[in-house]
C-alpha positions as CSV (number, residue, x, y, z in Angstrom):
1,M,-44.6,-119.4,12.2
2,G,-40.9,-118.6,13.5
3,A,-39.9,-119.7,9.8
4,V,-42.4,-117.7,8.8
5,R,-41.1,-114.3,9.7
6,L,-37.5,-115.4,9.1
7,C,-38.1,-115.4,5.5
8,A,-40.8,-112.7,5.5
9,A,-37.9,-110.5,7.0
10,A,-35.7,-111.9,4.2
11,L,-37.3,-110.6,1.5
12,A,-37.8,-107.5,3.2
13,L,-34.1,-107.4,3.6
14,L,-33.5,-108.1,-0.1
15,A,-36.1,-105.6,-1.3
16,C,-34.6,-102.9,0.5
17,A,-31.3,-103.6,-0.7
18,A,-32.9,-103.7,-4.8
19,R,-34.4,-100.7,-3.3
20,A,-31.1,-98.9,-2.6
21,D,-28.9,-96.0,-4.7
22,P,-25.5,-95.6,-4.2
23,I,-25.8,-92.5,-5.5
24,E,-28.2,-90.9,-4.1
25,D,-26.9,-93.0,-1.0
26,F,-23.0,-91.0,-1.7
27,Y,-25.0,-86.9,-2.4
28,R,-27.6,-87.7,0.4
29,G,-26.7,-84.7,3.1
30,R,-23.9,-84.0,1.4
31,Q,-22.1,-80.6,0.2
32,V,-20.9,-80.7,-3.3
33,R,-18.0,-77.9,-4.0
34,A,-18.2,-76.2,-6.9
35,V,-14.3,-74.1,-7.8
36,I,-15.3,-71.3,-10.5
37,G,-12.0,-70.2,-12.2
38,N,-13.0,-66.3,-12.3
39,E,-13.9,-63.6,-9.5
40,A,-17.6,-63.6,-8.3
41,G,-20.2,-61.3,-10.3
42,G,-18.4,-62.2,-13.6
43,D,-19.9,-63.8,-16.8
44,Y,-18.9,-67.9,-15.6
45,D,-19.6,-67.1,-11.7
46,Q,-23.2,-66.2,-12.9
47,W,-23.6,-68.8,-15.3
48,A,-22.1,-71.3,-12.7
49,R,-24.2,-70.1,-10.1
50,L,-27.7,-70.1,-11.8
51,I,-27.0,-74.3,-12.7
52,L,-25.7,-74.7,-9.2
53,R,-29.1,-73.4,-8.0
54,Y,-31.0,-76.8,-9.7
55,M,-28.6,-79.4,-10.0
56,G,-29.2,-80.5,-6.6
57,R,-33.2,-81.3,-7.7
58,Y,-31.9,-83.4,-10.7
59,L,-29.0,-85.3,-8.4
60,P,-30.2,-88.3,-6.4
61,G,-29.8,-87.2,-3.1
62,N,-30.4,-83.9,-3.4
63,P,-26.9,-82.4,-1.9
64,V,-26.5,-78.5,-1.3
65,F,-23.9,-76.9,-4.0
66,V,-21.4,-74.5,-2.4
67,V,-19.1,-72.2,-4.5
68,Q,-15.4,-71.3,-4.1
69,N,-14.6,-68.7,-6.2
70,M,-10.8,-69.7,-7.3
71,P,-9.8,-66.4,-9.6
72,G,-6.6,-66.0,-11.1
73,A,-4.1,-66.8,-14.1
74,G,-6.8,-66.7,-16.6
75,Q,-8.7,-69.5,-15.1
76,I,-5.3,-72.3,-15.1
77,I,-5.3,-71.9,-11.4
78,A,-8.7,-73.2,-10.9
79,A,-8.4,-75.4,-13.6
80,N,-5.2,-76.9,-12.2
81,H,-6.6,-77.8,-9.1
82,L,-9.5,-79.1,-10.3
83,Y,-6.8,-81.5,-12.1
84,N,-4.2,-82.2,-10.0
85,S,-5.9,-81.9,-6.2
86,A,-9.7,-81.9,-6.2
87,E,-11.5,-84.8,-4.6
88,R,-12.1,-87.4,-7.4
89,D,-14.8,-88.7,-6.2
90,G,-17.8,-86.9,-7.2
91,S,-17.4,-84.3,-3.8
92,V,-16.5,-81.3,-6.7
93,I,-16.9,-80.1,-9.6
94,G,-16.1,-76.8,-11.5
95,M,-16.3,-74.6,-14.3
96,I,-12.9,-73.9,-16.3
97,G,-12.5,-70.9,-19.2
98,R,-13.3,-72.2,-22.8
99,N,-9.7,-71.0,-23.9
100,L,-8.1,-73.5,-21.5
101,P,-7.4,-76.8,-23.9
102,Y,-6.7,-74.4,-26.4
103,L,-3.6,-73.2,-24.0
104,A,-2.8,-76.6,-23.1
105,L,-2.4,-77.0,-26.8
106,L,0.3,-74.0,-27.0
107,K,1.9,-75.8,-23.7
108,E,2.0,-72.6,-21.2
109,P,4.2,-73.5,-18.6
110,N,1.7,-72.7,-15.7
111,V,-0.4,-75.3,-17.4
112,R,-0.4,-78.7,-15.1
113,F,-4.0,-80.5,-16.5
114,D,-4.4,-82.5,-20.0
115,P,-7.4,-81.4,-21.0
116,R,-8.7,-84.8,-22.2
117,G,-8.5,-86.2,-18.5
118,F,-10.7,-83.8,-17.2
119,H,-14.7,-85.6,-17.4
120,Y,-17.3,-82.5,-19.4
121,L,-20.3,-82.5,-18.0
122,G,-21.6,-80.5,-20.2
123,S,-22.1,-76.6,-21.3
124,P,-24.8,-74.3,-20.6
125,E,-24.7,-71.7,-24.2
126,L,-22.0,-71.1,-27.1
127,S,-22.2,-67.9,-27.9
128,G,-19.7,-66.2,-30.4
129,R,-16.9,-63.8,-29.7
130,V,-17.0,-60.3,-30.7
131,C,-15.0,-56.8,-30.6
132,V,-16.2,-54.0,-30.0
133,A,-15.9,-50.1,-30.0
134,M,-17.2,-47.6,-27.4
135,E,-18.9,-44.2,-28.8
136,G,-16.9,-41.7,-29.7
137,A,-13.5,-44.0,-29.9
138,G,-13.4,-43.2,-33.7
139,V,-13.3,-46.6,-34.9
140,R,-16.5,-47.3,-36.1
141,G,-16.1,-50.6,-38.4
142,A,-13.6,-53.3,-38.6
143,E,-11.5,-51.6,-41.4
144,D,-11.0,-48.1,-39.5
145,L,-8.7,-51.0,-37.0
146,F,-6.3,-50.5,-40.2
147,E,-6.3,-46.9,-39.9
148,R,-6.8,-46.0,-36.4
149,E,-5.6,-47.2,-33.0
150,L,-8.5,-48.6,-30.9
151,I,-6.8,-48.7,-26.9
152,T,-8.4,-52.1,-25.4
153,G,-8.3,-53.0,-21.6
154,G,-6.9,-56.7,-21.0
155,A,-7.7,-59.6,-18.3
156,G,-4.2,-60.8,-17.8
157,A,-1.9,-63.4,-19.9
158,G,-4.5,-66.9,-20.9
159,T,-7.2,-64.7,-21.3
160,A,-8.9,-64.2,-24.6
161,V,-9.7,-60.5,-23.6
162,T,-5.6,-60.1,-23.9
163,A,-4.9,-63.0,-26.3
164,T,-7.5,-61.5,-29.1
165,P,-6.4,-58.0,-30.1
166,N,-3.1,-59.5,-29.9
167,L,-3.5,-62.1,-32.3
168,L,-5.4,-59.4,-34.7
169,R,-2.2,-57.0,-34.9
170,R,0.4,-59.3,-35.5
171,L,-1.7,-61.3,-37.9
172,L,-3.8,-59.1,-39.4
173,G,-2.2,-55.2,-38.6
174,M,-5.7,-54.3,-36.9
175,R,-4.1,-51.3,-34.8
176,F,-5.0,-53.0,-31.3
177,K,-3.6,-51.1,-28.6
178,V,-3.3,-53.3,-25.5
179,V,-3.6,-52.2,-21.7
180,E,-3.2,-54.9,-19.3
181,G,-3.5,-55.0,-15.6
182,Y,-7.5,-55.3,-15.3
183,G,-7.8,-58.6,-13.8
184,S,-11.2,-59.6,-15.2
185,A,-13.4,-58.2,-18.5
186,A,-15.7,-56.9,-15.9
187,N,-12.9,-54.5,-14.6
188,V,-12.2,-53.7,-18.3
189,M,-16.1,-52.9,-18.6
190,L,-15.9,-50.3,-16.2
191,A,-12.5,-49.0,-17.8
192,M,-14.2,-48.0,-20.8
193,E,-17.1,-46.6,-19.2
194,R,-14.0,-44.5,-17.4
195,G,-12.9,-43.3,-20.8
196,E,-9.7,-45.5,-19.7
197,A,-9.9,-47.8,-22.3
198,Q,-12.1,-47.9,-26.0
199,G,-12.9,-50.7,-26.7
200,I,-12.5,-55.1,-25.6
201,C,-13.1,-58.4,-27.1
202,Q,-15.8,-60.5,-25.4
203,T,-18.2,-62.8,-25.7
204,L,-21.7,-61.8,-27.1
205,A,-23.8,-63.4,-24.8
206,A,-21.2,-61.3,-22.2
207,L,-21.4,-58.1,-23.5
208,R,-25.3,-58.3,-24.0
209,A,-25.7,-59.7,-20.1
210,T,-23.9,-57.3,-18.6
211,R,-24.5,-54.3,-20.5
212,A,-28.0,-54.8,-21.5
213,G,-28.8,-52.5,-24.4
214,W,-25.4,-51.0,-24.9
215,M,-25.1,-52.5,-28.3
216,E,-28.8,-51.5,-29.7
217,S,-28.3,-47.9,-28.3
218,G,-25.2,-47.6,-30.1
219,R,-22.8,-47.4,-27.2
220,L,-21.1,-50.6,-27.8
221,K,-20.1,-50.8,-31.5
222,V,-19.5,-54.0,-33.1
223,L,-16.6,-54.2,-35.3
224,F,-16.6,-58.0,-36.3
225,N,-16.8,-61.2,-34.8
226,L,-15.0,-64.5,-34.6
227,E,-16.7,-66.8,-36.3
228,R,-16.7,-68.2,-39.5
229,E,-19.7,-66.4,-41.0
230,P,-20.6,-63.2,-39.8
231,A,-23.1,-63.8,-36.8
232,P,-26.6,-62.6,-37.7
233,G,-28.5,-59.6,-36.5
234,L,-25.1,-57.7,-35.6
235,N,-24.8,-56.1,-39.7
236,A,-20.8,-56.6,-39.0
237,P,-18.4,-58.9,-40.6
238,S,-16.4,-62.1,-39.9
239,I,-13.2,-61.0,-39.4
240,L,-12.5,-64.0,-41.8
241,A,-13.2,-61.3,-44.3
242,F,-9.7,-59.7,-43.3
243,A,-7.4,-63.1,-43.8
244,K,-5.7,-62.9,-47.3
245,T,-3.8,-65.9,-47.3
246,D,-5.3,-69.7,-45.9
247,E,-2.2,-69.9,-43.0
248,Q,-4.6,-66.9,-41.4
249,R,-7.4,-68.6,-41.9
250,R,-5.5,-71.3,-40.0
251,I,-4.9,-69.8,-37.5
252,L,-7.9,-67.6,-37.0
253,S,-9.9,-71.4,-36.7
254,L,-7.4,-72.5,-35.0
255,F,-7.8,-69.8,-31.9
256,N,-11.5,-69.2,-32.9
257,S,-12.1,-73.2,-31.4
258,S,-12.2,-72.3,-28.2
259,V,-15.7,-70.8,-29.0
260,E,-17.2,-74.0,-29.4
261,L,-16.5,-75.2,-26.0
262,G,-19.2,-72.5,-24.4
263,R,-18.6,-72.8,-20.5
264,P,-17.3,-76.2,-20.0
265,M,-18.5,-77.5,-16.6
266,V,-16.1,-80.0,-15.6
267,A,-15.5,-82.8,-12.6
268,P,-11.7,-83.9,-12.0
269,P,-10.1,-87.3,-13.0
270,G,-10.8,-90.6,-11.9
271,V,-14.5,-90.0,-10.3
272,P,-16.3,-93.5,-10.6
273,P,-18.6,-92.9,-14.1
274,A,-21.8,-94.4,-12.1
275,R,-20.9,-90.7,-10.6
276,I,-20.3,-88.6,-14.0
277,A,-23.5,-90.0,-15.3
278,A,-25.6,-88.8,-12.8
279,L,-23.8,-85.5,-12.5
280,R,-24.6,-85.2,-16.4
281,M,-27.7,-86.7,-16.1
282,A,-28.6,-83.7,-13.0
283,F,-26.5,-80.8,-15.4
284,A,-29.2,-81.3,-18.7
285,G,-32.0,-81.1,-16.0
286,A,-31.3,-78.2,-14.4
287,L,-31.0,-76.4,-18.1
288,G,-34.0,-77.9,-18.9
289,D,-36.0,-76.4,-15.8
290,P,-38.7,-74.2,-16.1
291,D,-37.8,-72.2,-13.2
292,L,-34.2,-72.3,-14.3
293,R,-34.9,-71.2,-17.7
294,A,-37.5,-68.3,-16.7
295,E,-34.1,-66.8,-14.3
296,A,-32.1,-67.1,-17.4
297,A,-34.1,-65.3,-19.6
298,R,-34.4,-62.6,-16.4
299,L,-30.2,-62.7,-17.2
300,R,-30.5,-62.5,-20.7
301,F,-28.7,-65.5,-20.7
302,E,-30.0,-67.2,-24.3
303,I,-28.8,-71.4,-23.7
304,T,-27.8,-73.8,-25.7
305,H,-27.4,-77.0,-24.2
306,V,-23.9,-79.1,-25.5
307,S,-23.4,-82.1,-24.2
308,G,-20.5,-83.3,-21.7
309,E,-19.9,-86.0,-24.4
310,R,-20.0,-83.9,-27.6
311,L,-17.4,-81.3,-25.4
312,A,-15.6,-84.3,-24.5
313,E,-15.1,-85.1,-28.2
314,L,-14.3,-81.3,-29.0
315,V,-11.7,-81.4,-27.0
316,A,-9.7,-84.7,-28.1
317,D,-9.9,-83.0,-31.6
318,L,-8.7,-79.8,-30.8
319,M,-5.4,-81.6,-29.1
320,E,-5.1,-83.6,-32.6
321,T,-3.7,-79.9,-34.0
322,P,-0.5,-80.1,-36.5
323,D,2.4,-78.4,-34.6
324,E,3.6,-75.9,-36.9
325,T,0.1,-74.4,-36.9
326,V,0.4,-74.1,-33.2
327,R,2.8,-72.6,-33.0
328,K,2.6,-70.2,-34.9
329,T,-0.7,-69.5,-33.0
330,A,0.7,-69.1,-30.0
331,E,3.6,-66.7,-30.8
332,L,0.8,-64.9,-32.6
333,A,-0.7,-64.6,-29.5
334,R,1.7,-63.9,-26.8
């Protein structure tokens, strides 16, 4: 009987070992820190918090995600932290700016990361970038920008809010005047309401989420979008319609390549592959959750899931851009 009991105990131990899940063991009871590179309330912050509310449902061990906002330098501070300082065990993730791989390609002096070194978990959306003018600004179409000045707010060096009008002024001769000092797109929008600024260049999704109905009512006028083709339903041209040379077209295409990255959720380099796979599955599970989708609809967020593997491919391709095209784009967008 003693031998039988010993054998049964051994079998039970083997069964428990077979059922053990090292991912679940790691995440059970843990807080996962999520670093967000802009201020609370901004569009990246809203997207990240929405996803993080549901990721724990789909990650073994059901950890709690805790947000840490780390704004500054156009989200470069947060990306530098994730790449160089954050724990590399899967207990820290973050959402970084879509334009940061482009800034790394330009060799911006404050960038201390190689975009190819991040583990990409996915992006929840793809949204085109547009430039808009407030009602009464005197600029009602893209053609007007060659004759009339439009005062736009800037969110700091390295942000698309600042770089987009700067590049278009220098490359195409559009009469943008950028007023810096607002720190974020949200603050630029407030400046537009106060009459301090007349326009902004931002993603279409962010504008729809933060100022619902403004485009439909005419309070905001879309002047153009930056993708290769006109965005459906906007009754506005693509910026490529105003490019006169192949070089201008190449520069515009490079500059807008960041939009393809959406809003990248990443993990630092060195996280074990099994935990990256689990985090990617949890990210995808969260985006498919009916409760998240209902909440996204209330926020007017449109979900387009881009996988982490696809983001990694896009970043790798971007980093192979010829130096001369990169150099000229950098000069124009500074």
